[in-house]
C-alpha positions in Angstrom: 140.3 147.9 145.4 140.0 148.2 149.1 137.0 150.0 150.7 138.9 150.7 153.9 142.6 151.6 154.5 144.6 152.2 157.7 145.1 155.9 158.6 146.4 158.1 161.4 143.4 160.2 162.4 142.4 162.9 164.8 138.8 163.3 165.9 137.6 166.4 167.7 137.0 165.7 171.4 138.2 162.1 171.1 141.8 162.6 170.0 144.3 160.6 168.0 143.8 157.0 166.7 145.2 154.7 164.1 142.2 153.0 162.5 140.5 152.0 159.3 139.2 154.9 157.2 137.1 154.9 154.0 139.0 154.6 150.7 138.7 158.0 149.0 136.2 158.2 146.2 137.5 160.0 143.1 135.2 162.6 141.5 135.4 163.7 137.8 137.7 166.6 138.7 139.9 164.8 141.3 143.0 162.7 141.5 143.6 159.7 143.7 147.2 159.7 144.9 149.0 156.5 146.1 151.2 157.8 149.0 154.8 156.6 148.6 156.3 158.5 151.5 155.2 161.0 154.2 156.8 162.7 157.2 155.4 163.5 160.6 155.5 167.2 161.4 155.4 169.1 164.7 152.0 170.4 163.5 150.7 166.8 163.3 151.8 166.3 166.9 150.1 169.6 168.0 146.9 168.6 166.4 147.2 165.1 167.9 147.4 166.6 171.3 145.3 169.8 171.1 143.3 169.8 167.9 143.1 172.7 165.5 140.9 175.8 165.3 139.7 174.9 161.8 138.2 171.6 163.0 134.6 171.8 164.3 133.0 169.4 166.8 132.4 165.9 165.3 135.1 166.3 162.6 137.6 163.5 161.9 140.6 163.9 159.6 143.5 161.9 158.4 146.6 163.7 159.5 149.7 164.5 157.4 150.6 167.4 155.1 154.1 166.4 154.1 153.8 163.7 151.5 154.5 162.6 147.9 153.1 159.9 145.7 152.1 158.4 142.4 148.9 159.2 140.6 146.7 156.1 141.0 143.5 157.3 139.3 142.2 160.4 137.6 138.8 161.9 137.2 137.2 161.9 133.8 137.7 165.7 133.4 141.3 165.9 134.6 143.8 166.6 131.9 146.9 167.8 133.7 148.1 164.4 135.1 148.1 160.8 133.9 148.2 157.6 135.9 151.7 156.8 137.1 152.9 160.4 137.3 155.1 161.0 140.3 154.3 164.2 142.2 154.9 166.2 145.4 152.0 168.0 147.2 151.8 171.6 148.2 149.4 171.3 151.1 147.6 174.7 151.3 145.0 175.9 148.8 143.5 179.3 149.1 140.2 181.0 148.2 141.7 182.1 144.9 140.5 185.7 145.2 142.3 187.5 148.1 145.6 189.4 147.9 147.6 186.4 149.1 146.1 184.2 146.4 146.7 186.8 143.7 150.3 186.8 144.7 150.4 182.9 144.5 150.9 182.7 148.2 147.9 180.6 149.4 149.8 179.8 152.6 148.8 183.3 153.7 145.1 183.1 152.6 142.8 183.6 155.6 140.3 181.2 154.1 142.7 178.4 153.2 142.1 174.7 153.3 145.0 172.2 153.8 145.7 168.5 153.8 146.0 167.1 157.4 144.6 170.3 158.8 140.9 170.6 157.8 140.8 167.8 155.2 142.2 164.3 154.9 146.0 164.2 154.5 148.7 161.8 153.6 149.1 159.5 156.6 147.2 156.7 154.9 148.0 154.7 151.7 145.9 156.9 149.5 145.0 160.6 149.5 142.3 162.4 147.4 143.5 165.6 145.6 140.5 167.7 144.9 140.0 170.0 141.9 140.8 173.2 143.9 144.3 171.9 144.5 144.8 171.0 140.9 143.5 174.4 139.7 146.1 176.1 141.9 148.9 173.9 140.6 149.5 172.3 144.0 150.8 169.0 142.5 154.4 169.4 141.5 155.9 166.9 139.0 159.0 165.0 140.3 161.4 163.2 138.0 160.7 159.5 138.3 164.4 158.8 138.5 165.2 161.8 140.7 165.0 162.5 144.4 164.0 159.4 146.4 160.6 159.4 148.0 161.8 159.5 151.6 163.7 162.7 150.8 161.0 164.1 148.5 158.4 164.1 151.2 160.6 166.6 153.0 160.3 169.2 150.2 157.3 170.7 152.0 159.2 171.6 155.2 162.1 172.8 153.1 159.7 175.0 151.2 158.7 176.6 154.5 162.4 177.3 155.2 162.8 178.8 151.7 160.1 181.2 152.5 161.7 182.1 155.8 165.2 182.6 154.6 164.0 184.8 151.7 161.9 187.0 153.9 164.9 187.8 156.2 167.1 188.3 153.2 170.0 186.1 154.3 172.9 186.9 152.0 176.6 186.8 151.5 178.6 187.6 154.6 175.7 187.6 157.0 176.0 186.3 160.5 172.9 184.2 161.5 171.7 183.0 164.9 169.1 180.2 164.9 167.2 179.2 168.1 166.4 175.5 167.9 168.3 172.6 166.4 165.3 170.4 165.5 164.6 169.3 161.9 163.5 172.8 160.9 166.6 174.3 162.5 168.7 171.9 160.6 167.1 172.9 157.3 167.5 176.6 158.2 171.2 176.1 158.8 171.7 174.3 155.5 169.8 176.9 153.5 171.5 179.8 155.2 174.8 178.3 154.0 173.4 178.0 150.5 172.4 181.7 150.7 176.0 182.7 151.6 175.9 183.3 155.3 179.5 183.6 156.6 178.7 182.5 160.2 175.8 180.4 161.6 175.3 180.0 165.3 172.7 177.9 167.1 171.1 177.9 170.5 169.8 174.5 171.6 169.4 172.8 175.0 169.7 169.2 173.9 173.3 167.9 173.5 172.4 165.4 170.7 170.8 168.1 168.6 173.8 170.4 169.2 176.1 167.7 167.9 174.0 167.0 164.9 173.6 170.6 163.8 177.3 171.1 163.7 177.4 168.3 161.1 175.0 170.2 158.8 176.9 173.5 158.8 176.6 175.3 162.1 179.8 177.0 163.2 179.1 177.1 166.9 176.4 176.0 169.3 175.3 177.3 172.7 173.6 175.5 175.6 171.3 178.0 177.2 172.0 176.3 180.6 175.7 176.7 180.1 176.1 180.5 180.5 174.8 183.8 179.3 173.8 183.2 175.6 173.7 186.9 174.8 177.3 187.5 175.9 178.5 184.4 174.1 176.7 185.4 170.8 178.1 188.9 171.0 181.6 187.5 171.5 181.2 185.5 168.3 179.9 188.4 166.3 182.5 191.1 167.1 180.3 192.6 169.8 177.6 193.7 167.3 175.2 190.8 167.4 174.0 188.7 164.5 172.7 190.3 161.2 169.8 187.7 161.2 168.1 185.8 163.9 165.6 183.0 163.2 163.4 181.6 166.0 162.7 178.0 165.2 161.2 177.1 168.6 157.9 178.1 170.1 159.3 179.9 173.2 157.8 183.4 173.9 160.5 184.3 176.4 163.1 184.1 173.6 161.5 186.7 171.3 162.5 189.8 173.3 166.0 188.4 173.9 166.4 187.7 170.2 165.3 191.2 169.2 167.8 192.8 171.7 170.6 190.7 170.3 170.4 191.9 166.7 173.0 194.1 165.1 172.0 197.4 163.7 169.9 196.9 160.6 169.3 193.3 161.7 166.4 191.1 160.7 164.4 188.8 163.0 162.1 186.0 161.8 159.5 184.5 164.1 159.4 181.2 162.3 157.8 179.1 165.0 154.2 180.0 166.1 153.4 180.1 169.8 150.9 177.8 171.5 147.2 178.8 171.7 146.5 180.9 174.7 150.1 182.3 175.0 149.8 185.9 176.3 151.0 188.6 173.9 154.8 189.1 174.0 156.2 192.6 174.7 159.0 193.8 172.4 161.3 196.8 172.8 160.0 199.0 170.0 162.7 201.6 170.8 165.3 199.0 169.8 163.5 198.5 166.5 163.3 202.3 166.0 166.9 203.3 166.9 168.7 200.3 165.4 166.5 200.1 162.2 165.5 196.5 162.9 163.1 194.4 160.9 160.7 191.9 162.6 158.8 189.5 160.4 157.2 186.1 160.6 156.6 183.4 158.1 154.3 180.4 157.9 154.2 177.6 155.3 155.5 177.8 151.8 154.0 178.6 148.4 154.0 176.4 145.3 156.9 178.5 144.0 158.8 177.9 147.2 158.2 174.1 146.8 159.6 174.2 143.3 162.7 175.9 144.4 163.0 173.5 147.3 162.9 170.6 144.8 165.6 172.3 142.7 167.8 172.7 145.8 167.5 169.1 146.8 167.8 167.7 143.3 171.0 169.7 142.7 172.5 168.4 146.0 172.7 171.9 147.5 170.5 170.7 150.5 171.0 167.1 151.6 167.6 166.0 153.0 169.0 162.7 154.1 170.7 164.5 157.0 167.3 165.4 158.5 165.8 161.9 158.7 166.0 160.3 162.1 163.8 157.2 161.7 161.9 155.3 159.0 158.7 153.3 159.4 156.4 151.5 156.9 153.0 153.1 156.5 151.6 150.0 158.1 153.3 151.0 161.4 151.7 154.4 162.0 151.3 153.8 165.7 155.0 153.1 166.2 156.0 156.1 164.0 153.9 158.5 165.9 155.3 157.2 169.2 158.8 157.8 167.9 158.0 161.3 166.7 156.2 162.1 170.0 159.2 160.9 172.0 161.4 163.6 170.7 163.2 162.0 167.7 166.3 164.1 166.9 165.2 164.5 163.2 162.3 163.7 161.0 160.3 160.5 161.2 159.5 159.3 157.7 156.8 156.8 156.6 157.3 154.8 153.4 155.0 152.5 151.4 
């Protein structure tokens, strides 16, 4: 077996590089995964450009937290999985002791570890799955004859959307406004339809994305440069505003606008985090008080969210093919990252 493989890496103070990295060494409690497909996330691009707070000086990691694969090798003490098993990967593992971990929501653990964040991820031909991830059931079996690899690697971002849509309680008859028609916005629109939303509106500045999101279930789109968005949205919601607003773009100036657009009893999800160094955003707390509004935020997805995402995709209720914009072999990491950095209209997927 090779001693070096090609990986997409980030090194603190030196930046992004596609280069040879050591082949992972399997310990007695670990699994070696052969990566069959992976996707490039906006988080990968943010780390590529700005690093990550969990990475200390001198650290180098292989990027990638959205990936699936086949078990290539198992440590001597591993009993749960055999060679050849096809699995998806839940990328966050927690400390195992805090409230979030006791609720099986390691994505909220303050002492988490994650593939492609502070440990080697899936943008290489092989990934090491340590014992901590196996103990927390972060490998999810996937039917060998089920969802194709290039769709299965998108279960992780779909699991994040499952978490979001559940937290804002999208249900039958709700009107929903989504800011941002990128890949996550597309998944949000599709899942809101599954949840029973009667009307889904989207704000997006790019014409190509506005056209695409209409094809996955949006009723109407608005160009923020084409008129007063608030007035247009109220016109489409009987003057009341939407029941639910989901911000799927990292724009601090939109957060107060979104809050003030909500209907009474409305729910706002701050789905996209803001860039490091962004000043605190002021919100109209009287609007929250007098209109009984709920403001929440979500990040990542749990293992249970991932399992539900798999069920949604396997049943055909969410068509992950609609989110894929470009495909590259794992040997073309440089080209794939250029496409993703250039503003691809959907997900860039890597395949073995």
